[in-house]
C-alpha positions as CSV (number, residue, x, y, z in Angstrom):
1,M,0.7,-0.8,-23.0
2,L,-0.8,-3.5,-21.4
3,I,-3.7,-2.3,-19.0
4,D,-6.3,-5.1,-17.9
5,L,-9.0,-3.6,-16.0
6,D,-11.6,-5.3,-14.1
7,P,-15.4,-4.6,-13.7
8,N,-15.7,-6.4,-11.1
9,D,-12.9,-4.4,-9.0
10,S,-14.2,-2.7,-6.2
11,R,-11.3,0.3,-7.1
12,P,-12.3,3.1,-9.6
13,V,-11.2,3.0,-13.1
14,F,-8.9,5.6,-12.4
15,R,-7.2,3.9,-9.4
16,Q,-6.9,0.7,-11.6
17,I,-5.3,2.6,-14.4
18,A,-2.6,4.1,-12.2
19,D,-1.8,1.4,-10.3
20,E,-1.7,-0.8,-13.7
21,V,1.3,1.8,-14.7
22,Q,2.8,1.6,-11.7
23,R,2.7,-2.2,-11.5
24,S,4.2,-2.1,-15.3
25,V,7.3,0.1,-13.5
26,A,7.6,-2.2,-10.8
27,V,8.2,-5.4,-13.1
28,G,10.5,-3.5,-15.6
29,I,8.0,-3.3,-18.3
30,L,7.9,0.3,-18.3
31,K,11.4,2.3,-18.0
32,P,12.3,5.9,-16.5
33,D,11.6,8.5,-19.3
34,D,9.0,6.3,-21.0
35,A,6.4,7.9,-22.9
36,L,3.0,6.9,-21.9
37,P,0.1,6.7,-24.7
38,A,-1.6,10.1,-25.1
39,V,-4.9,10.5,-23.0
40,R,-7.3,10.4,-25.8
41,Q,-5.7,7.0,-27.3
42,L,-5.3,5.2,-24.0
43,A,-9.0,6.0,-23.4
44,A,-10.2,5.0,-27.0
45,E,-8.4,1.7,-26.3
46,L,-9.6,0.6,-22.8
47,R,-12.8,2.2,-24.1
48,V,-13.3,4.9,-21.0
49,N,-13.8,8.4,-21.0
50,A,-10.7,10.6,-21.9
51,N,-11.4,12.2,-18.1
52,T,-10.9,9.0,-16.7
53,V,-7.4,8.1,-18.1
54,Q,-6.6,12.2,-17.4
55,H,-7.6,11.5,-13.6
56,A,-5.1,8.5,-13.7
57,Y,-2.4,10.2,-15.4
58,Q,-2.8,13.4,-12.9
59,T,-3.0,11.1,-9.7
60,L,0.2,9.6,-10.9
61,E,2.0,13.0,-11.5
62,R,1.0,14.0,-8.0
63,A,2.6,10.8,-6.7
64,G,6.0,11.6,-8.4
65,A,5.9,8.6,-11.0
66,V,5.3,10.3,-13.8
67,Y,5.9,13.8,-15.2
68,V,4.6,15.9,-17.5
69,R,6.3,17.7,-20.6
70,R,3.3,20.3,-21.7
71,G,2.7,19.8,-25.2
72,I,4.7,16.5,-25.6
73,G,3.4,14.2,-23.1
74,T,3.4,12.2,-19.6
75,F,6.3,10.3,-19.2
76,I,7.9,7.8,-16.5
77,G,9.6,9.3,-13.8
78,A,12.8,8.3,-12.3
79,A,12.9,4.3,-11.2
80,P,12.2,4.7,-7.6
81,A,14.5,3.6,-4.9
82,D,12.0,1.3,-3.2
83,T,11.9,-0.9,-6.5
84,K,11.9,-4.0,-4.5
85,E,8.7,-2.8,-2.0
86,R,6.8,-1.6,-5.4
87,Q,7.0,-5.6,-6.5
88,K,5.9,-6.7,-3.2
89,A,3.0,-4.1,-3.5
90,A,2.4,-5.3,-7.0
91,A,2.3,-8.8,-6.0
92,R,0.1,-8.4,-2.9
93,Q,-2.3,-6.4,-4.7
94,I,-2.6,-9.2,-7.7
95,A,-3.2,-11.2,-4.7
96,E,-6.0,-9.7,-2.9
97,R,-7.9,-9.6,-6.4
98,M,-7.2,-13.6,-6.8
99,L,-8.3,-14.2,-4.1
100,R,-11.8,-12.0,-3.7
101,D,-12.2,-13.8,-7.3
102,A,-11.4,-16.7,-5.5
103,F,-13.6,-16.3,-2.8
104,R,-16.5,-15.5,-5.4
105,H,-16.4,-18.9,-6.8
106,G,-16.4,-20.8,-3.8
107,L,-12.5,-21.1,-3.5
108,R,-10.1,-20.8,-0.6
109,A,-6.8,-19.8,-0.3
110,G,-5.1,-23.4,-0.3
111,D,-6.9,-23.7,-3.4
112,L,-5.2,-21.3,-5.4
113,I,-2.3,-22.0,-3.8
114,A,-2.3,-25.4,-5.5
115,A,-3.3,-24.0,-8.5
116,L,-0.3,-21.8,-8.4
117,D,2.1,-24.3,-7.8
118,E,0.6,-26.6,-10.3
119,I,1.0,-24.2,-13.5
120,A,4.1,-22.1,-12.2
121,P,7.1,-23.0,-14.7
122,R,9.9,-25.0,-13.1
123,G,12.7,-23.3,-12.2
124,R,11.7,-20.0,-12.9
125,T,10.2,-19.8,-9.4
126,T,12.3,-18.4,-5.6
127,A,9.4,-20.0,-3.4
128,K,10.8,-23.5,-2.3
129,P,9.1,-26.8,-3.6
130,R,6.0,-28.0,-1.1
131,R,6.6,-30.9,0.9
């Protein structure tokens, strides 16, 4: 599982992990009943404390996004009915991170939009072309 942690992100690391898991579900990378990596395994991969990963998993469990089978592992819960809303929320989170990073580099939102238009694969977007 690919989790991207950003040391410059204002969110705590456990929240970044939880958000990345939810993003993976929203975009279809993780499906209901898929197993998440063991806490220690993911902590080693991410080079974070195991308690941080455990906190993320507990946060996801309280939100109903995952379920735990004691002695077996942590699994993705049933697909949420609001998948489209979750996808929109994931897109918004990504856009907010991009804007924060762009502003740090002296760029404006229009600069990002132009760059995205330039690099986005043609024919794979639903956005209308700009005139």
